[in-house]
N, C-alpha and C positions, 0 to 999 in steps of 0.2 A: 504494500500500500504506500502511496506517495505521501510525503509530508506536506501538511497544509501550511501555507505561508501567511495567508490573509483571508478574511471573509468579511463581507460588508453588505449592506442593502442599498440598492438604488430604487427608492420607492418600494414597490412590492417585489422587486427582483432581488433574489439572493445571489450574490456572486462569491464564489469560492476559488481562490488561487492556490494551486499546489505545484509541487516539483514534478518534473518528468525525468526520464533517463538522461536527457541532455541538460548539461548545466546552463546552457544559454536559452532554453525554452521553458515555458510554464504552461500548465494546463489551466484553462479558465472555464469553470462550470457555472452556468447562469440558469436560474429556474424561478418560475412563479407557479401559481396554482394550476395553470393549464399548458405551459410551454416550457421546454427544456432545451438548452443549447450548450454545446461544448466546443471549444476551439483552442488552438495553441497560440501563444503570444511570446514574443521575445522578452527576455529579461529587461533589455533596454527599453522596449515599448512600455512595459509595466512601470519601470522606474521613472521615465521621463515624459511619457505620453499617456498617463493613466486617465486624464480627463478626456482625451480624444477616444481612448478605448471605451470608456464608459458611455460616451455619446453614441458610438457604434452599437453597443449593447442595447441601449434604449431604442435606437432606431430599428434594430432587428426585431425586438419584441413588439414594437408598435406595428411593424409590417405583418408579423405573424398573427397578431390579434385582429388586424384588418382582414386578413385572409380567412379567418375563422368566421367572421360575420357575413 
């Protein structure tokens, strides 16, 4: 099991950041009550572009919920 580095909420979206086999990549798990998404991000992106990464997460969830409707 990979070590959890961080977890936080973006509104209703729970974001969990954990290690991967690669020291330069992180696993990002995002979920709310009806949608779940997982992707890899670079350590650099997480450290220096977290705000941008969070905006992409919000946009993706908004698109998923629009498609459900």
